[in-house]
C-alpha positions in Angstrom: 11.9 20.5 -11.0 10.1 19.6 -7.8 8.7 22.2 -5.5 11.4 21.8 -2.8 14.3 22.2 -5.2 12.6 25.2 -6.8 12.2 26.9 -3.5 15.9 26.3 -2.7 16.9 27.7 -6.1 14.8 30.8 -5.6 16.2 31.3 -2.1 19.8 31.2 -3.6 19.3 33.5 -6.5 19.5 36.8 -4.6 22.8 35.8 -3.0 24.2 34.7 -6.4 23.2 38.0 -8.0 24.7 40.0 -5.0 28.0 38.1 -5.4 28.1 38.8 -9.1 27.9 35.1 -10.1 24.6 35.8 -11.9 23.4 38.9 -13.6 19.9 40.3 -12.8 18.9 39.4 -16.4 19.9 35.8 -15.8 17.9 35.8 -12.5 14.8 37.0 -14.3 15.2 34.5 -17.1 15.6 31.6 -14.6 12.4 32.7 -12.8 10.5 33.0 -16.1 11.7 29.6 -17.2 10.7 27.7 -14.1 7.7 29.8 -13.2 6.3 30.6 -9.7 6.3 28.0 -6.9 2.9 26.4 -6.6 1.5 27.1 -3.2 1.0 24.2 -0.9 -2.6 22.9 -0.5 -2.7 21.1 2.8 -6.3 21.9 3.2 -7.4 19.6 0.4 -6.9 16.5 2.6 -8.7 18.1 5.5 -11.6 19.1 3.3 -11.8 15.5 2.0 -11.7 14.0 5.5 -14.3 16.3 7.0 -16.6 15.9 3.9 -16.5 12.2 4.3 -16.9 12.4 8.0 -20.0 14.5 7.6 -21.4 12.0 5.1 -20.8 9.2 7.5 -22.6 11.0 10.3 -25.6 11.8 8.1 -25.8 8.2 7.0 -25.6 6.9 10.5 -28.2 9.4 11.7 -30.6 8.3 8.9 -30.3 4.7 9.8 -30.7 5.3 13.5 -33.9 7.3 12.9 -35.2 4.5 10.7 -34.4 1.9 13.4 -36.8 3.5 15.8 -39.8 1.2 16.1 -38.6 -0.7 13.0 -40.1 -4.0 14.0 -43.5 -2.4 14.6 -43.9 -1.2 11.0 -45.6 -3.2 8.3 -43.6 -5.0 5.6 -44.6 -2.5 2.8 -43.7 0.5 5.0 -40.3 -1.1 5.9 -39.7 -1.8 2.2 -40.4 1.9 1.3 -38.2 3.2 4.1 -35.5 0.8 3.0 -35.2 2.8 -0.3 -35.5 6.2 1.4 -31.8 6.5 2.3 -30.8 5.5 -1.2 -33.2 8.0 -2.8 -32.0 10.9 -0.6 -28.4 10.1 -1.3 -29.0 10.0 -5.0 -30.7 13.4 -4.8 -27.6 14.8 -3.0 -25.3 13.4 -5.7 -27.5 14.8 -8.5 -27.5 18.2 -6.7 -23.7 18.1 -6.4 -23.2 17.3 -10.1 -25.4 20.2 -11.2 -24.6 22.8 -8.6 -21.2 21.9 -7.0 -19.3 19.9 -9.7 -16.0 21.5 -8.8 -16.3 21.0 -5.0 -14.1 18.2 -3.8 -15.8 18.1 -0.4 -19.3 17.7 -1.9 -18.2 15.1 -4.5 -16.3 13.0 -1.9 -19.0 13.3 0.8 -22.0 12.6 -1.3 -20.2 9.8 -3.1 -19.3 8.1 0.2 -22.9 8.6 1.5 -24.5 7.0 -1.6 -22.0 4.1 -1.6 -22.9 3.3 2.0 -26.6 3.8 1.4 -26.5 1.2 -1.4 -25.3 -1.4 1.0 -27.7 -0.3 3.7 -30.7 -0.5 1.3 -29.7 -4.0 0.1 -29.3 -5.2 3.6 -32.7 -3.7 4.8 -34.6 -5.2 1.8 -33.0 -8.6 2.4 -34.0 -8.4 6.1 -37.5 -7.2 5.4 -38.3 -10.0 3.0 -36.0 -12.7 4.5 -34.1 -13.0 1.3 -31.4 -15.7 1.8 -27.9 -15.1 0.6 -24.3 -15.2 1.5 -21.9 -12.5 2.6 -19.6 -12.7 -0.4 -22.4 -12.3 -2.9 -23.7 -9.3 -0.9 -20.3 -7.6 -0.8 -19.7 -8.2 -4.6 -23.1 -6.8 -5.5 -22.6 -3.8 -3.3 -19.2 -3.1 -4.7 -20.3 -3.4 -8.3 -23.3 -1.1 -7.8 -21.1 1.5 -6.2 -18.3 1.4 -8.8 -20.0 3.9 -11.2 -19.8 6.5 -8.5 -16.0 6.4 -8.8 -16.2 7.7 -12.4 -19.3 9.7 -12.2 -18.0 11.9 -9.3 -14.3 11.5 -10.1 -13.9 10.8 -6.4 -11.4 8.8 -4.4 -13.5 7.8 -1.4 -15.9 5.6 -3.4 -12.8 4.1 -5.1 -11.4 3.2 -1.6 -14.8 1.7 -0.6 -14.9 -0.3 -3.8 -11.4 -1.7 -3.2 -12.4 -2.5 0.4 -15.6 -4.3 -0.9 -13.8 -6.5 -3.4 -11.0 -7.3 -1.0 -13.5 -8.4 1.6 -15.4 -10.4 -1.0 -12.2 -12.2 -2.0 -11.3 -12.9 1.6 -14.7 -14.3 2.5 -15.0 -16.3 -0.7 -11.6 -17.9 0.0 -12.6 -18.6 3.6 -15.5 -20.6 2.1 -13.2 -22.4 -0.2 -14.4 -20.4 -3.2 -12.4 -19.3 -6.3 -11.4 -15.6 -5.6 -9.2 -15.0 -8.7 -11.9 -12.6 -10.0 -10.5 -10.0 -7.7 -7.8 -9.1 -10.2 -10.0 -8.0 -13.1 -12.3 -6.3 -10.6 -9.4 -4.3 -9.1 -8.2 -3.4 -12.7 -11.5 -1.4 -13.1 -10.1 1.5 -11.1 -6.8 1.7 -13.0 -8.1 4.0 -15.8 -9.1 6.6 -13.3 -5.8 6.2 -11.4 -3.9 6.7 -14.6 -5.9 9.9 -15.3 -5.2 11.3 -11.8 -1.5 10.4 -12.1 -1.3 12.3 -15.4 -3.0 15.3 -13.9 -0.9 15.4 -10.7 1.2 12.5 -9.7 1.6 13.6 -6.0 -1.9 15.0 -5.4 -4.1 13.7 -2.6 -6.4 11.4 -4.6 -3.8 9.3 -6.5 -1.7 9.0 -3.4 -4.6 7.7 -1.3 -5.6 5.3 -4.0 -2.0 4.0 -4.4 -1.8 3.4 -0.6 -5.1 1.5 -0.8 -4.1 -0.5 -3.8 -0.8 -1.6 -2.0 -2.8 -2.9 0.9 -5.5 -4.5 -1.2 -3.2 -6.4 -3.6 -1.1 -7.6 -0.7 -4.1 -9.1 0.9 -5.5 -10.4 -2.4 -2.2 -12.1 -3.4 -2.5 -14.4 -0.5 -6.3 -15.2 -0.8 -6.5 -15.7 -4.6 -3.9 -18.4 -5.0 -5.1 -21.9 -4.4 -1.8 -23.1 -2.8 -1.6 -26.3 -4.9 2.1 -25.8 -4.7 3.1 -25.3 -1.0 5.4 -22.4 -0.4 4.6 -20.6 -3.6 3.7 -17.5 -1.5 7.4 -17.0 -0.7 8.2 -16.2 -4.3 4.9 -14.4 -4.9 5.3 -11.9 -2.1 9.0 -11.4 -2.7 8.2 -10.5 -6.3 5.2 -8.3 -5.3 7.0 -6.2 -2.7 10.1 -5.8 -4.9 7.9 -4.9 -7.8 6.1 -2.2 -5.8 9.4 -0.7 -4.6 11.0 -0.7 -8.0 7.9 0.8 -9.6 8.0 3.6 -7.0 11.7 4.1 -7.7 11.2 4.4 -11.4 8.1 6.5 -11.7 7.9 8.4 -8.4 11.5 9.0 -7.6 11.2 12.8 -7.3 8.4 12.7 -4.7 8.8 14.6 -1.4 8.3 13.1 2.0 6.9 9.8 3.2 3.3 10.3 2.3 3.7 10.8 -1.4 5.8 7.6 -1.9 3.3 4.8 -1.2 4.8 2.3 -3.7 8.4 2.8 -2.5 7.8 2.8 1.2 5.2 0.0 1.2 7.4 -2.2 -1.0 10.5 -1.6 1.2 8.6 -2.3 4.4 7.2 -5.5 2.8 10.6 -6.7 1.7 12.2 -6.2 5.1 9.3 -7.8 7.0 9.2 -10.8 4.5 13.0 -11.2 4.7 12.8 -11.3 8.5 10.0 -14.0 8.4 12.2 -16.0 6.0 15.1 -16.1 8.4 13.1 -18.7 10.4 12.8 -22.3 9.4 9.0 -22.6 9.5 8.4 -21.0 6.1 10.7 -23.5 4.4 9.2 -26.7 5.8 7.2 -29.0 3.6 7.3 -26.9 0.4 8.0 -27.8 -3.2 7.0 -30.4 -5.7 7.2 -33.3 -3.1 4.2 -31.8 -1.3 2.1 -30.9 -4.4 -1.6 -31.2 -3.8 -2.3 -33.8 -6.5 -5.9 -34.5 -5.4 -6.9 -30.9 -5.6 -5.2 -30.5 -8.9 -7.0 -33.5 -10.5 -10.4 -32.5 -9.2 -10.3 -28.9 -10.3 -7.3 -28.4 -12.5 -8.4 -24.9 -13.7 -8.1 -23.6 -10.2 -4.3 -23.9 -10.5 -4.2 -21.0 -13.1 -3.9 -18.2 -10.5 -1.0 -20.0 -8.9 0.9 -20.3 -12.2 0.1 -16.8 -13.5 0.7 -14.9 -10.2 3.6 -17.0 -9.1 5.5 -16.5 -12.3 4.5 -13.1 -13.8 4.9 -11.0 -10.7 8.5 -12.3 -9.9 9.4 -12.0 -13.6 8.1 -8.5 -13.8 10.2 -7.6 -10.7 13.3 -9.2 -12.1 12.8 -7.2 -15.4 12.6 -3.9 -13.4 15.7 -5.1 -11.5 17.6 -5.3 -14.7 16.6 -1.8 -15.6 17.7 -0.7 -12.1 21.1 -2.2 -12.7 21.5 -0.1 -15.8 20.5 3.0 -13.9 23.0 2.1 -11.1 20.7 2.8 -8.2 22.0 0.9 -5.1 18.8 1.1 -3.1 16.8 -0.4 -6.0 19.3 -3.2 -6.4 19.2 -3.9 -2.6 15.4 -4.4 -2.5 15.0 -5.7 -6.0 17.2 -8.8 -5.3 14.5 -10.4 -3.1 12.6 -12.4 -5.8 15.9 -13.9 -7.0 16.9 -14.8 -3.4 13.4 -16.2 -2.8 13.6 -18.4 -5.9 17.0 -19.7 -4.8 15.9 -20.3 -1.3 12.7 -22.1 -2.5 14.8 -24.3 -4.8 17.2 -25.2 -2.0 14.4 -26.1 0.4 12.5 -28.1 -2.2 15.4 -30.2 -3.3 16.8 -31.0 0.1 15.4 -31.9 3.5 17.4 -29.2 5.3 16.0 -25.7 5.9 19.1 -24.0 7.3 20.6 -22.9 3.9 17.4 -21.1 2.9 16.9 -19.4 6.2 20.7 -18.6 6.4 20.4 -16.9 3.0 17.9 -14.4 4.3 19.9 -14.0 7.6 22.7 -12.8 5.4 20.5 -10.7 3.2 18.8 -8.9 6.2 22.1 -8.3 7.9 23.6 -6.8 4.7 20.5 -4.7 4.0 20.3 -3.4 7.5 24.0 -2.5 7.7 23.8 -0.8 4.3 20.8 1.3 5.2 22.4 2.2 8.6 25.7 3.3 7.1 24.3 5.1 4.1 21.6 6.8 6.3 24.4 8.2 8.5 26.5 9.2 5.5 23.7 11.1 3.7 22.2 12.4 6.9 18.8 10.6 6.7 17.7 9.7 10.1 14.7 7.7 9.0 16.8 5.4 6.8 19.4 5.0 9.5 16.8 3.9 12.0 15.3 1.4 9.6 18.7 -0.1 9.1 19.3 -0.2 12.8 15.9 -1.7 13.4 16.5 -4.5 10.8 19.8 -5.4 12.3 18.4 -5.4 15.8 15.4 -7.5 14.9 17.7 -10.1 13.3 20.0 -10.2 16.3 17.1 -10.5 18.8 15.4 -13.3 16.7 18.6 -15.3 16.6 19.2 -14.9 20.3 15.8 -16.4 21.0 16.7 -19.3 18.8 19.8 -20.0 20.9 20.3 -21.1 24.5 22.0 -17.9 25.8 21.4 -17.1 29.5 19.3 -14.1 30.5 22.3 -12.0 31.7 24.0 -12.1 28.3 20.7 -11.4 26.5 20.0 -8.5 28.8 23.5 -7.0 28.2 23.0 -7.3 24.5 19.6 -5.6 24.6 21.2 -2.8 26.6 23.9 -2.4 24.0 21.4 -2.3 21.2 19.4 0.4 23.0 22.5 2.5 23.6 23.3 2.1 19.9 19.9 3.5 19.0 20.2 6.4 21.3 23.8 7.3 20.3 23.1 7.0 16.6 20.1 9.3 16.8 21.9 11.8 19.1 24.8 12.0 16.6 22.4 12.5 13.7 20.5 15.2 15.5 23.8 17.1 16.3 24.9 16.8 12.7 21.6 18.2 11.5 21.8 21.0 14.0 25.4 21.9 12.9 24.3 21.8 9.3 21.4 24.1 10.0 23.7 26.6 11.8 26.1 26.6 8.9 23.3 27.3 6.5 
């Protein structure tokens, strides 16, 4: 039982005993069965943030001190000073492992400091000896050298920096027309530690932070690692990715409390709604499909099509499999967001086989309208203000977008905007009054 439900149960037990519904012995047995409520630990995130902030300030201070009269120093002296921040940071990490192995602040702070000093030392040595190189190679070297810190210190900040490094590497490599599919095995290197943290405490700070970072990282990487030999493949890829994230959150993190502890669910839902809104326009559906296949690129480097085939098929298929499990569980919200890969495949087929784009865009017009109305109505029914506002925002965005596509005069547009604003205010006012009434009754 989660903490919130347990707190509610313990608050109800005295009243049930007083009314004779439960005996004192049953009360004691229930408390012994569920155990005490674990105290909240809001300070852990603050400790982590201030530890990392301290490490960043120390690292910046060291580099600024070294920058004083840097150009006036001889090359051997500059080379020695280039390694000094790295050596000092390694000493702090060693001291932490031997003297403060249980301190979250020390592990995270020294891990972040050493990770940053690795990059600083590489850059300073390259500048001192005029070593030529490119930015993607520097980022990859830096990330791989910092990866052992993730496991050595059991720390999340080095893991976040590692994910940032390989994501930046993939983006810059793609910008230079390189092959960035190596991102995926590199990202998988942090998964064993994530699995360990999830087993120890699924909703703790470290796994939650890492899941948020992974959601952002894989979203960026999905777009830069495919070669786009098949135009428009990103539609099915991202529809499958966001649906997969949402459904995974529904299946394995359904009992989480609050927004913060549900990264997969909320990131996936936001991605689905934003993508659906984009697909209501005609521009994503133009010049896609087999008629626009990049044959020249395929013949010259056929192996580079592999990421397109693998990612463009496995991710939507995995989402559809989870959707089938959702249907068996009869969860309406999972069904609503899990349908997007099927709709994307259907829209892609329609746009590929015909020269008209209206059916594909209209399909997502209908989907976004239904999804928004469902979220709005159910949010009001179950007294969830956030869900109600998301539904209302989705419907509003759709209406506004279609009005800009038509030739309505400014007076009519203004009146409609006023009506939508009034709807927002009235809906939230009604919801707040209902919550106040419920609180008074409780």
